[in-house]
CHARMM-style PDB file with segment names, atoms N, HN, CA, C and O in Angstrom:
ATOM      1  N   MET     1     -62.806  36.644   7.884  1.00  0.00      PROA
ATOM      2  CA  MET     1     -61.712  36.877   8.902  1.00  0.00      PROA
ATOM      3  C   MET     1     -60.936  35.622   9.217  1.00  0.00      PROA
ATOM      4  O   MET     1     -61.536  34.576   9.464  1.00  0.00      PROA
ATOM      5  N   LYS     2     -59.898  35.679   9.216  1.00  0.00      PROA
ATOM      6  HN  LYS     2     -59.410  36.529   9.016  1.00  0.00      PROA
ATOM      7  CA  LYS     2     -58.637  34.525   9.474  1.00  0.00      PROA
ATOM      8  C   LYS     2     -58.178  34.544  10.812  1.00  0.00      PROA
ATOM      9  O   LYS     2     -57.668  35.587  11.221  1.00  0.00      PROA
ATOM     10  N   LEU     3     -58.279  33.502  11.613  1.00  0.00      PROA
ATOM     11  HN  LEU     3     -58.693  32.655  11.281  1.00  0.00      PROA
ATOM     12  CA  LEU     3     -57.662  33.550  13.062  1.00  0.00      PROA
ATOM     13  C   LEU     3     -56.290  32.751  13.070  1.00  0.00      PROA
ATOM     14  O   LEU     3     -55.954  31.901  12.245  1.00  0.00      PROA
ATOM     15  N   ARG     4     -55.696  33.114  13.970  1.00  0.00      PROA
ATOM     16  HN  ARG     4     -55.969  33.804  14.640  1.00  0.00      PROA
ATOM     17  CA  ARG     4     -54.325  32.674  14.303  1.00  0.00      PROA
ATOM     18  C   ARG     4     -54.432  32.233  15.866  1.00  0.00      PROA
ATOM     19  O   ARG     4     -54.785  33.076  16.690  1.00  0.00      PROA
ATOM     20  N   PHE     5     -54.147  31.005  16.236  1.00  0.00      PROA
ATOM     21  HN  PHE     5     -53.860  30.319  15.566  1.00  0.00      PROA
ATOM     22  CA  PHE     5     -54.264  30.636  17.570  1.00  0.00      PROA
ATOM     23  C   PHE     5     -52.864  31.427  18.195  1.00  0.00      PROA
ATOM     24  O   PHE     5     -51.741  31.485  17.696  1.00  0.00      PROA
ATOM     25  N   LEU     6     -53.330  31.959  19.368  1.00  0.00      PROA
ATOM     26  HN  LEU     6     -54.242  31.911  19.774  1.00  0.00      PROA
ATOM     27  CA  LEU     6     -52.187  32.469  20.126  1.00  0.00      PROA
ATOM     28  C   LEU     6     -51.916  31.566  21.497  1.00  0.00      PROA
ATOM     29  O   LEU     6     -50.748  31.436  21.865  1.00  0.00      PROA
ATOM     30  N   GLY     7     -52.802  31.051  22.124  1.00  0.00      PROA
ATOM     31  HN  GLY     7     -53.751  31.157  21.825  1.00  0.00      PROA
ATOM     32  CA  GLY     7     -52.478  30.302  23.148  1.00  0.00      PROA
ATOM     33  C   GLY     7     -53.704  29.931  23.907  1.00  0.00      PROA
ATOM     34  O   GLY     7     -54.803  30.432  23.668  1.00  0.00      PROA
ATOM     35  N   SER     8     -53.480  29.020  24.848  1.00  0.00      PROA
ATOM     36  HN  SER     8     -52.588  28.613  25.042  1.00  0.00      PROA
ATOM     37  CA  SER     8     -54.654  28.552  25.669  1.00  0.00      PROA
ATOM     38  C   SER     8     -54.170  27.939  27.051  1.00  0.00      PROA
ATOM     39  O   SER     8     -53.109  27.316  27.103  1.00  0.00      PROA
ATOM     40  N   THR     9     -54.919  28.116  28.099  1.00  0.00      PROA
ATOM     41  HN  THR     9     -55.781  28.622  28.056  1.00  0.00      PROA
ATOM     42  CA  THR     9     -54.593  27.738  29.498  1.00  0.00      PROA
ATOM     43  C   THR     9     -55.284  26.106  29.788  1.00  0.00      PROA
ATOM     44  O   THR     9     -55.111  25.459  30.821  1.00  0.00      PROA
ATOM     45  N   SER    10     -55.984  25.724  28.747  1.00  0.00      PROA
ATOM     46  HN  SER    10     -56.124  26.249  27.908  1.00  0.00      PROA
ATOM     47  CA  SER    10     -56.380  24.411  28.943  1.00  0.00      PROA
ATOM     48  C   SER    10     -55.756  23.359  28.495  1.00  0.00      PROA
ATOM     49  O   SER    10     -55.255  23.432  27.373  1.00  0.00      PROA
ATOM     50  N   ASP    11     -55.643  22.186  29.233  1.00  0.00      PROA
ATOM     51  HN  ASP    11     -56.049  22.127  30.144  1.00  0.00      PROA
ATOM     52  CA  ASP    11     -54.834  21.162  28.985  1.00  0.00      PROA
ATOM     53  C   ASP    11     -55.479  20.206  27.919  1.00  0.00      PROA
ATOM     54  O   ASP    11     -54.792  19.348  27.365  1.00  0.00      PROA
ATOM     55  N   ASP    12     -56.935  20.387  27.618  1.00  0.00      PROA
ATOM     56  HN  ASP    12     -57.493  21.084  28.068  1.00  0.00      PROA
ATOM     57  CA  ASP    12     -57.641  19.428  26.961  1.00  0.00      PROA
ATOM     58  C   ASP    12     -58.138  19.945  25.660  1.00  0.00      PROA
ATOM     59  O   ASP    12     -59.008  19.307  25.066  1.00  0.00      PROA
ATOM     60  N   GLY    13     -57.645  21.078  25.152  1.00  0.00      PROA
ATOM     61  HN  GLY    13     -56.938  21.595  25.635  1.00  0.00      PROA
ATOM     62  CA  GLY    13     -58.053  21.622  23.958  1.00  0.00      PROA
ATOM     63  C   GLY    13     -59.248  22.265  23.869  1.00  0.00      PROA
ATOM     64  O   GLY    13     -59.774  22.528  22.788  1.00  0.00      PROA
ATOM     65  N   GLN    14     -59.777  22.572  25.072  1.00  0.00      PROA
ATOM     66  HN  GLN    14     -59.350  22.358  25.951  1.00  0.00      PROA
ATOM     67  CA  GLN    14     -61.169  23.372  25.066  1.00  0.00      PROA
ATOM     68  C   GLN    14     -60.807  24.826  25.637  1.00  0.00      PROA
ATOM     69  O   GLN    14     -59.639  25.117  25.891  1.00  0.00      PROA
ATOM     70  N   CYS    15     -61.899  25.753  25.832  1.00  0.00      PROA
ATOM     71  HN  CYS    15     -62.848  25.517  25.625  1.00  0.00      PROA
ATOM     72  CA  CYS    15     -61.514  26.897  26.122  1.00  0.00      PROA
ATOM     73  C   CYS    15     -60.979  26.950  27.563  1.00  0.00      PROA
ATOM     74  O   CYS    15     -61.134  25.988  28.315  1.00  0.00      PROA
ATOM     75  N   PRO    16     -60.327  28.112  27.962  1.00  0.00      PROA
ATOM     76  CA  PRO    16     -60.178  29.374  27.409  1.00  0.00      PROA
ATOM     77  C   PRO    16     -59.278  29.376  26.335  1.00  0.00      PROA
ATOM     78  O   PRO    16     -58.362  28.560  26.430  1.00  0.00      PROA
ATOM     79  N   THR    17     -59.308  30.108  25.309  1.00  0.00      PROA
ATOM     80  HN  THR    17     -60.052  30.771  25.232  1.00  0.00      PROA
ATOM     81  CA  THR    17     -58.179  30.247  24.419  1.00  0.00      PROA
ATOM     82  C   THR    17     -58.370  31.641  23.698  1.00  0.00      PROA
ATOM     83  O   THR    17     -59.472  32.181  23.603  1.00  0.00      PROA
ATOM     84  N   LEU    18     -57.322  32.117  23.251  1.00  0.00      PROA
ATOM     85  HN  LEU    18     -56.427  31.679  23.328  1.00  0.00      PROA
ATOM     86  CA  LEU    18     -57.075  33.426  22.552  1.00  0.00      PROA
ATOM     87  C   LEU    18     -56.556  33.346  21.075  1.00  0.00      PROA
ATOM     88  O   LEU    18     -55.521  32.729  20.824  1.00  0.00      PROA
ATOM     89  N   TYR    19     -57.214  33.915  20.194  1.00  0.00      PROA
ATOM     90  HN  TYR    19     -58.055  34.416  20.398  1.00  0.00      PROA
ATOM     91  CA  TYR    19     -56.870  34.194  18.641  1.00  0.00      PROA
ATOM     92  C   TYR    19     -56.604  35.514  18.336  1.00  0.00      PROA
ATOM     93  O   TYR    19     -57.193  36.431  18.909  1.00  0.00      PROA
ATOM     94  N   GLU    20     -55.701  35.705  17.415  1.00  0.00      PROA
ATOM     95  HN  GLU    20     -55.223  34.961  16.949  1.00  0.00      PROA
ATOM     96  CA  GLU    20     -55.483  37.019  16.918  1.00  0.00      PROA
ATOM     97  C   GLU    20     -56.106  36.743  15.258  1.00  0.00      PROA
ATOM     98  O   GLU    20     -55.991  35.722  14.580  1.00  0.00      PROA
ATOM     99  N   THR    21     -56.808  38.076  14.899  1.00  0.00      PROA
ATOM    100  HN  THR    21     -56.902  38.906  15.450  1.00  0.00      PROA
ATOM    101  CA  THR    21     -57.446  37.879  13.617  1.00  0.00      PROA
ATOM    102  C   THR    21     -56.510  38.723  12.563  1.00  0.00      PROA
ATOM    103  O   THR    21     -55.630  39.468  12.993  1.00  0.00      PROA
ATOM    104  N   ASP    22     -56.722  38.581  11.338  1.00  0.00      PROA
ATOM    105  HN  ASP    22     -57.437  37.975  10.989  1.00  0.00      PROA
ATOM    106  CA  ASP    22     -55.954  39.312  10.378  1.00  0.00      PROA
ATOM    107  C   ASP    22     -56.321  40.663  10.239  1.00  0.00      PROA
ATOM    108  O   ASP    22     -55.753  41.432   9.462  1.00  0.00      PROA
ATOM    109  N   ARG    23     -57.379  41.010  11.070  1.00  0.00      PROA
ATOM    110  HN  ARG    23     -57.840  40.386  11.701  1.00  0.00      PROA
ATOM    111  CA  ARG    23     -57.993  42.683  11.119  1.00  0.00      PROA
ATOM    112  C   ARG    23     -57.211  43.380  12.237  1.00  0.00      PROA
ATOM    113  O   ARG    23     -57.408  44.590  12.348  1.00  0.00      PROA
ATOM    114  N   GLY    24     -56.337  42.783  13.097  1.00  0.00      PROA
ATOM    115  HN  GLY    24     -56.177  41.800  13.007  1.00  0.00      PROA
ATOM    116  CA  GLY    24     -55.518  43.251  14.153  1.00  0.00      PROA
ATOM    117  C   GLY    24     -56.412  43.337  15.283  1.00  0.00      PROA
ATOM    118  O   GLY    24     -56.271  44.326  16.003  1.00  0.00      PROA
ATOM    119  N   THR    25     -57.399  42.408  15.610  1.00  0.00      PROA
ATOM    120  HN  THR    25     -57.514  41.606  15.025  1.00  0.00      PROA
ATOM    121  CA  THR    25     -58.236  42.242  16.687  1.00  0.00      PROA
ATOM    122  C   THR    25     -57.936  40.743  17.179  1.00  0.00      PROA
ATOM    123  O   THR    25     -57.409  39.820  16.558  1.00  0.00      PROA
ATOM    124  N   ILE    26     -58.437  40.791  18.497  1.00  0.00      PROA
ATOM    125  HN  ILE    26     -58.864  41.541  19.002  1.00  0.00      PROA
ATOM    126  CA  ILE    26     -58.309  39.645  19.333  1.00  0.00      PROA
ATOM    127  C   ILE    26     -59.524  38.930  19.530  1.00  0.00      PROA
ATOM    128  O   ILE    26     -60.484  39.666  19.760  1.00  0.00      PROA
ATOM    129  N   VAL    27     -59.764  37.701  19.507  1.00  0.00      PROA
ATOM    130  HN  VAL    27     -58.984  37.103  19.320  1.00  0.00      PROA
ATOM    131  CA  VAL    27     -60.896  36.872  19.550  1.00  0.00      PROA
ATOM    132  C   VAL    27     -60.787  36.097  20.824  1.00  0.00      PROA
ATOM    133  O   VAL    27     -59.781  35.387  20.852  1.00  0.00      PROA
ATOM    134  N   VAL    28     -61.635  36.030  22.012  1.00  0.00      PROA
ATOM    135  HN  VAL    28     -62.452  36.606  21.990  1.00  0.00      PROA
ATOM    136  CA  VAL    28     -61.681  35.391  23.092  1.00  0.00      PROA
ATOM    137  C   VAL    28     -62.608  34.363  23.362  1.00  0.00      PROA
ATOM    138  O   VAL    28     -63.792  34.675  23.498  1.00  0.00      PROA
ATOM    139  N   GLN    29     -62.236  33.125  23.466  1.00  0.00      PROA
ATOM    140  HN  GLN    29     -61.275  32.872  23.355  1.00  0.00      PROA
ATOM    141  CA  GLN    29     -62.890  31.879  23.624  1.00  0.00      PROA
ATOM    142  C   GLN    29     -63.105  31.630  25.111  1.00  0.00      PROA
ATOM    143  O   GLN    29     -62.081  31.467  25.776  1.00  0.00      PROA
ATOM    144  N   GLY    30     -64.191  31.580  25.686  1.00  0.00      PROA
ATOM    145  HN  GLY    30     -65.022  31.713  25.146  1.00  0.00      PROA
ATOM    146  CA  GLY    30     -64.274  31.148  27.335  1.00  0.00      PROA
ATOM    147  C   GLY    30     -65.753  30.978  27.731  1.00  0.00      PROA
ATOM    148  O   GLY    30     -66.695  31.093  26.947  1.00  0.00      PROA
ATOM    149  N   ASP    31     -65.846  30.681  29.088  1.00  0.00      PROA
ATOM    150  HN  ASP    31     -65.081  30.588  29.725  1.00  0.00      PROA
ATOM    151  CA  ASP    31     -67.254  30.724  29.261  1.00  0.00      PROA
ATOM    152  C   ASP    31     -68.157  31.881  29.435  1.00  0.00      PROA
ATOM    153  O   ASP    31     -67.791  32.904  30.014  1.00  0.00      PROA
ATOM    154  N   GLN    32     -69.335  31.719  28.933  1.00  0.00      PROA
ATOM    155  HN  GLN    32     -69.632  30.888  28.463  1.00  0.00      PROA
ATOM    156  CA  GLN    32     -70.312  32.823  28.779  1.00  0.00      PROA
ATOM    157  C   GLN    32     -70.629  33.437  30.078  1.00  0.00      PROA
ATOM    158  O   GLN    32     -70.991  32.654  30.956  1.00  0.00      PROA
ATOM    159  N   VAL    33     -70.565  34.612  30.352  1.00  0.00      PROA
ATOM    160  HN  VAL    33     -70.271  35.248  29.638  1.00  0.00      PROA
ATOM    161  CA  VAL    33     -70.966  35.199  31.726  1.00  0.00      PROA
ATOM    162  C   VAL    33     -72.451  35.187  31.674  1.00  0.00      PROA
ATOM    163  O   VAL    33     -73.046  35.829  30.809  1.00  0.00      PROA
ATOM    164  N   THR    34     -73.074  34.473  32.578  1.00  0.00      PROA
ATOM    165  HN  THR    34     -72.590  33.951  33.281  1.00  0.00      PROA
ATOM    166  CA  THR    34     -74.338  34.493  32.796  1.00  0.00      PROA
ATOM    167  C   THR    34     -74.964  35.011  33.923  1.00  0.00      PROA
ATOM    168  O   THR    34     -76.165  35.276  33.870  1.00  0.00      PROA
ATOM    169  N   ASP    35     -74.141  35.243  35.214  1.00  0.00      PROA
ATOM    170  HN  ASP    35     -73.165  35.028  35.257  1.00  0.00      PROA
ATOM    171  CA  ASP    35     -74.441  35.841  36.368  1.00  0.00      PROA
ATOM    172  C   ASP    35     -75.180  37.118  36.412  1.00  0.00      PROA
ATOM    173  O   ASP    35     -74.556  38.154  36.187  1.00  0.00      PROA
ATOM    174  N   PRO    36     -76.453  37.156  36.678  1.00  0.00      PROA
ATOM    175  CA  PRO    36     -77.378  38.487  36.774  1.00  0.00      PROA
ATOM    176  C   PRO    36     -76.619  39.551  37.280  1.00  0.00      PROA
ATOM    177  O   PRO    36     -76.362  40.516  36.560  1.00  0.00      PROA
ATOM    178  N   GLU    37     -76.207  39.477  38.522  1.00  0.00      PROA
ATOM    179  HN  GLU    37     -76.416  38.693  39.107  1.00  0.00      PROA
ATOM    180  CA  GLU    37     -75.554  40.589  39.212  1.00  0.00      PROA
ATOM    181  C   GLU    37     -74.306  41.039  38.463  1.00  0.00      PROA
ATOM    182  O   GLU    37     -74.093  42.249  38.389  1.00  0.00      PROA
ATOM    183  N   ALA    38     -73.523  40.239  37.943  1.00  0.00      PROA
ATOM    184  HN  ALA    38     -73.696  39.256  38.004  1.00  0.00      PROA
ATOM    185  CA  ALA    38     -72.300  40.717  36.862  1.00  0.00      PROA
ATOM    186  C   ALA    38     -72.681  41.267  35.705  1.00  0.00      PROA
ATOM    187  O   ALA    38     -72.137  42.269  35.241  1.00  0.00      PROA
ATOM    188  N   LEU    39     -73.674  40.633  35.138  1.00  0.00      PROA
ATOM    189  HN  LEU    39     -74.117  39.819  35.515  1.00  0.00      PROA
ATOM    190  CA  LEU    39     -74.387  41.301  33.891  1.00  0.00      PROA
ATOM    191  C   LEU    39     -75.003  42.635  34.207  1.00  0.00      PROA
ATOM    192  O   LEU    39     -74.882  43.505  33.345  1.00  0.00      PROA
ATOM    193  N   ALA    40     -75.650  42.927  35.320  1.00  0.00      PROA
ATOM    194  HN  ALA    40     -75.749  42.220  36.020  1.00  0.00      PROA
ATOM    195  CA  ALA    40     -76.215  44.273  35.670  1.00  0.00      PROA
ATOM    196  C   ALA    40     -75.183  45.331  35.845  1.00  0.00      PROA
ATOM    197  O   ALA    40     -75.461  46.523  35.983  1.00  0.00      PROA
ATOM    198  N   GLN    41     -73.869  44.793  35.833  1.00  0.00      PROA
ATOM    199  HN  GLN    41     -73.644  43.825  35.722  1.00  0.00      PROA
ATOM    200  CA  GLN    41     -73.047  46.002  36.184  1.00  0.00      PROA
ATOM    201  C   GLN    41     -72.148  46.488  34.857  1.00  0.00      PROA
ATOM    202  O   GLN    41     -71.440  47.495  34.811  1.00  0.00      PROA
ATOM    203  N   LEU    42     -72.354  45.544  33.829  1.00  0.00      PROA
ATOM    204  HN  LEU    42     -72.929  44.727  33.866  1.00  0.00      PROA
ATOM    205  CA  LEU    42     -71.980  46.069  32.377  1.00  0.00      PROA
ATOM    206  C   LEU    42     -72.647  47.236  31.743  1.00  0.00      PROA
ATOM    207  O   LEU    42     -73.858  47.451  31.775  1.00  0.00      PROA
ATOM    208  N   ARG    43     -71.756  47.961  31.169  1.00  0.00      PROA
ATOM    209  HN  ARG    43     -70.771  47.786  31.142  1.00  0.00      PROA
ATOM    210  CA  ARG    43     -72.357  49.320  30.612  1.00  0.00      PROA
ATOM    211  C   ARG    43     -72.241  49.451  29.053  1.00  0.00      PROA
ATOM    212  O   ARG    43     -71.267  49.006  28.446  1.00  0.00      PROA
ATOM    213  N   ASP    44     -73.224  50.048  28.476  1.00  0.00      PROA
ATOM    214  HN  ASP    44     -74.016  50.410  28.969  1.00  0.00      PROA
ATOM    215  CA  ASP    44     -73.312  50.189  27.206  1.00  0.00      PROA
ATOM    216  C   ASP    44     -73.261  48.894  26.208  1.00  0.00      PROA
ATOM    217  O   ASP    44     -72.456  48.687  25.300  1.00  0.00      PROA
ATOM    218  N   VAL    45     -74.219  48.185  26.589  1.00  0.00      PROA
ATOM    219  HN  VAL    45     -74.872  48.353  27.326  1.00  0.00      PROA
ATOM    220  CA  VAL    45     -73.955  46.669  25.878  1.00  0.00      PROA
ATOM    221  C   VAL    45     -74.852  46.869  24.526  1.00  0.00      PROA
ATOM    222  O   VAL    45     -76.042  47.173  24.610  1.00  0.00      PROA
ATOM    223  N   LEU    46     -74.248  46.690  23.374  1.00  0.00      PROA
ATOM    224  HN  LEU    46     -73.281  46.443  23.306  1.00  0.00      PROA
ATOM    225  CA  LEU    46     -75.000  46.616  22.105  1.00  0.00      PROA
ATOM    226  C   LEU    46     -75.704  45.545  21.744  1.00  0.00      PROA
ATOM    227  O   LEU    46     -75.504  44.583  22.487  1.00  0.00      PROA
ATOM    228  N   PRO    47     -76.512  45.345  20.809  1.00  0.00      PROA
ATOM    229  CA  PRO    47     -77.128  44.249  20.514  1.00  0.00      PROA
ATOM    230  C   PRO    47     -76.054  43.287  19.735  1.00  0.00      PROA
ATOM    231  O   PRO    47     -75.256  43.740  18.913  1.00  0.00      PROA
ATOM    232  N   GLY    48     -76.124  42.066  20.054  1.00  0.00      PROA
ATOM    233  HN  GLY    48     -76.771  41.699  20.721  1.00  0.00      PROA
ATOM    234  CA  GLY    48     -75.155  40.955  19.290  1.00  0.00      PROA
ATOM    235  C   GLY    48     -73.989  40.965  20.190  1.00  0.00      PROA
ATOM    236  O   GLY    48     -73.199  40.046  19.975  1.00  0.00      PROA
ATOM    237  N   GLU    49     -73.650  41.858  21.245  1.00  0.00      PROA
ATOM    238  HN  GLU    49     -74.291  42.605  21.420  1.00  0.00      PROA
ATOM    239  CA  GLU    49     -72.454  41.625  21.976  1.00  0.00      PROA
ATOM    240  C   GLU    49     -72.666  40.599  23.213  1.00  0.00      PROA
ATOM    241  O   GLU    49     -73.729  40.554  23.832  1.00  0.00      PROA
ATOM    242  N   THR    50     -71.705  39.892  23.471  1.00  0.00      PROA
ATOM    243  HN  THR    50     -70.841  39.928  22.969  1.00  0.00      PROA
ATOM    244  CA  THR    50     -71.590  39.099  24.552  1.00  0.00      PROA
ATOM    245  C   THR    50     -70.348  39.219  25.431  1.00  0.00      PROA
ATOM    246  O   THR    50     -69.465  40.032  25.159  1.00  0.00      PROA
ATOM    247  N   PHE    51     -70.282  38.384  26.513  1.00  0.00      PROA
ATOM    248  HN  PHE    51     -70.999  37.723  26.734  1.00  0.00      PROA
ATOM    249  CA  PHE    51     -69.214  38.583  27.328  1.00  0.00      PROA
ATOM    250  C   PHE    51     -68.507  37.059  27.708  1.00  0.00      PROA
ATOM    251  O   PHE    51     -69.151  36.024  27.879  1.00  0.00      PROA
ATOM    252  N   VAL    52     -67.366  37.164  27.775  1.00  0.00      PROA
ATOM    253  HN  VAL    52     -66.842  38.005  27.636  1.00  0.00      PROA
ATOM    254  CA  VAL    52     -66.879  35.739  28.252  1.00  0.00      PROA
ATOM    255  C   VAL    52     -65.740  35.920  29.376  1.00  0.00      PROA
ATOM    256  O   VAL    52     -64.992  36.897  29.337  1.00  0.00      PROA
ATOM    257  N   GLU    53     -65.650  35.047  30.268  1.00  0.00      PROA
ATOM    258  HN  GLU    53     -66.257  34.254  30.300  1.00  0.00      PROA
ATOM    259  CA  GLU    53     -64.608  35.073  31.482  1.00  0.00      PROA
ATOM    260  C   GLU    53     -63.528  34.133  31.175  1.00  0.00      PROA
ATOM    261  O   GLU    53     -63.723  32.974  30.807  1.00  0.00      PROA
ATOM    262  N   ILE    54     -62.354  34.689  31.346  1.00  0.00      PROA
ATOM    263  HN  ILE    54     -62.195  35.630  31.645  1.00  0.00      PROA
ATOM    264  CA  ILE    54     -61.269  34.008  31.182  1.00  0.00      PROA
ATOM    265  C   ILE    54     -60.175  34.224  32.353  1.00  0.00      PROA
ATOM    266  O   ILE    54     -60.068  35.270  32.994  1.00  0.00      PROA
ATOM    267  N   PRO    55     -59.420  33.127  32.521  1.00  0.00      PROA
ATOM    268  CA  PRO    55     -58.531  33.422  33.670  1.00  0.00      PROA
ATOM    269  C   PRO    55     -57.375  34.587  33.163  1.00  0.00      PROA
ATOM    270  O   PRO    55     -57.071  34.652  31.972  1.00  0.00      PROA
ATOM    271  N   ARG    56     -56.824  35.405  34.077  1.00  0.00      PROA
ATOM    272  HN  ARG    56     -57.071  35.353  35.045  1.00  0.00      PROA
ATOM    273  CA  ARG    56     -55.909  36.454  33.726  1.00  0.00      PROA
ATOM    274  C   ARG    56     -54.629  35.982  32.979  1.00  0.00      PROA
ATOM    275  O   ARG    56     -54.138  36.577  32.020  1.00  0.00      PROA
ATOM    276  N   GLU    57     -54.110  34.743  33.583  1.00  0.00      PROA
ATOM    277  HN  GLU    57     -54.509  34.260  34.362  1.00  0.00      PROA
ATOM    278  CA  GLU    57     -52.948  34.074  33.179  1.00  0.00      PROA
ATOM    279  C   GLU    57     -53.116  33.926  31.440  1.00  0.00      PROA
ATOM    280  O   GLU    57     -52.100  33.938  30.745  1.00  0.00      PROA
ATOM    281  N   LEU    58     -54.252  33.810  30.926  1.00  0.00      PROA
ATOM    282  HN  LEU    58     -55.077  33.799  31.491  1.00  0.00      PROA
ATOM    283  CA  LEU    58     -54.608  33.690  29.468  1.00  0.00      PROA
ATOM    284  C   LEU    58     -53.892  34.799  28.691  1.00  0.00      PROA
ATOM    285  O   LEU    58     -53.346  34.647  27.598  1.00  0.00      PROA
ATOM    286  N   LEU    59     -53.975  36.121  29.512  1.00  0.00      PROA
ATOM    287  HN  LEU    59     -54.418  36.245  30.399  1.00  0.00      PROA
ATOM    288  CA  LEU    59     -53.676  37.343  28.512  1.00  0.00      PROA
ATOM    289  C   LEU    59     -52.200  37.454  28.234  1.00  0.00      PROA
ATOM    290  O   LEU    59     -51.783  38.394  27.557  1.00  0.00      PROA
ATOM    291  N   ARG    60     -51.246  36.375  28.812  1.00  0.00      PROA
ATOM    292  HN  ARG    60     -51.585  35.611  29.361  1.00  0.00      PROA
ATOM    293  CA  ARG    60     -49.968  36.351  28.523  1.00  0.00      PROA
ATOM    294  C   ARG    60     -49.653  35.988  27.052  1.00  0.00      PROA
ATOM    295  O   ARG    60     -48.683  36.525  26.518  1.00  0.00      PROA
ATOM    296  N   PHE    61     -50.338  35.197  26.437  1.00  0.00      PROA
ATOM    297  HN  PHE    61     -51.126  34.761  26.871  1.00  0.00      PROA
ATOM    298  CA  PHE    61     -50.580  34.880  25.147  1.00  0.00      PROA
ATOM    299  C   PHE    61     -50.797  36.175  23.994  1.00  0.00      PROA
ATOM    300  O   PHE    61     -50.613  36.072  22.782  1.00  0.00      PROA
ATOM    301  N   ALA    62     -51.195  37.289  24.664  1.00  0.00      PROA
ATOM    302  HN  ALA    62     -51.345  37.373  25.649  1.00  0.00      PROA
ATOM    303  CA  ALA    62     -51.752  38.283  23.908  1.00  0.00      PROA
ATOM    304  C   ALA    62     -50.503  39.321  23.663  1.00  0.00      PROA
ATOM    305  O   ALA    62     -50.418  39.991  22.634  1.00  0.00      PROA
ATOM    306  N   GLU    63     -49.629  39.369  24.637  1.00  0.00      PROA
ATOM    307  HN  GLU    63     -49.698  38.824  25.472  1.00  0.00      PROA
ATOM    308  CA  GLU    63     -48.709  40.098  24.865  1.00  0.00      PROA
ATOM    309  C   GLU    63     -47.818  40.222  23.731  1.00  0.00      PROA
ATOM    310  O   GLU    63     -47.427  41.346  23.415  1.00  0.00      PROA
ATOM    311  N   GLY    64     -47.363  38.958  22.927  1.00  0.00      PROA
ATOM    312  HN  GLY    64     -47.681  38.045  23.183  1.00  0.00      PROA
ATOM    313  CA  GLY    64     -46.407  38.944  21.868  1.00  0.00      PROA
ATOM    314  C   GLY    64     -47.262  39.264  20.536  1.00  0.00      PROA
ATOM    315  O   GLY    64     -46.590  39.227  19.505  1.00  0.00      PROA
ATOM    316  N   SER    65     -48.610  39.567  20.387  1.00  0.00      PROA
ATOM    317  HN  SER    65     -49.155  39.597  21.225  1.00  0.00      PROA
ATOM    318  CA  SER    65     -49.267  39.689  19.209  1.00  0.00      PROA
ATOM    319  C   SER    65     -49.029  40.961  18.635  1.00  0.00      PROA
ATOM    320  OT1 SER    65     -49.545  41.258  17.557  1.00  0.00      PROA
TER     321      SER     65
END
């Protein structure tokens, strides 16, 4: 899979960041959700899946992809 950088709201090159893949999907880099209350509300979690939290403003980079 090849990634293309879409954008970041980080000033120092760390997360959060969005990438577009050559498969037509989006990869999200952010802080892993570890809050037990939030995790208990997630549905249909499959083995190997994880969840990251990003600021809403990061999604503006996905609009043009």
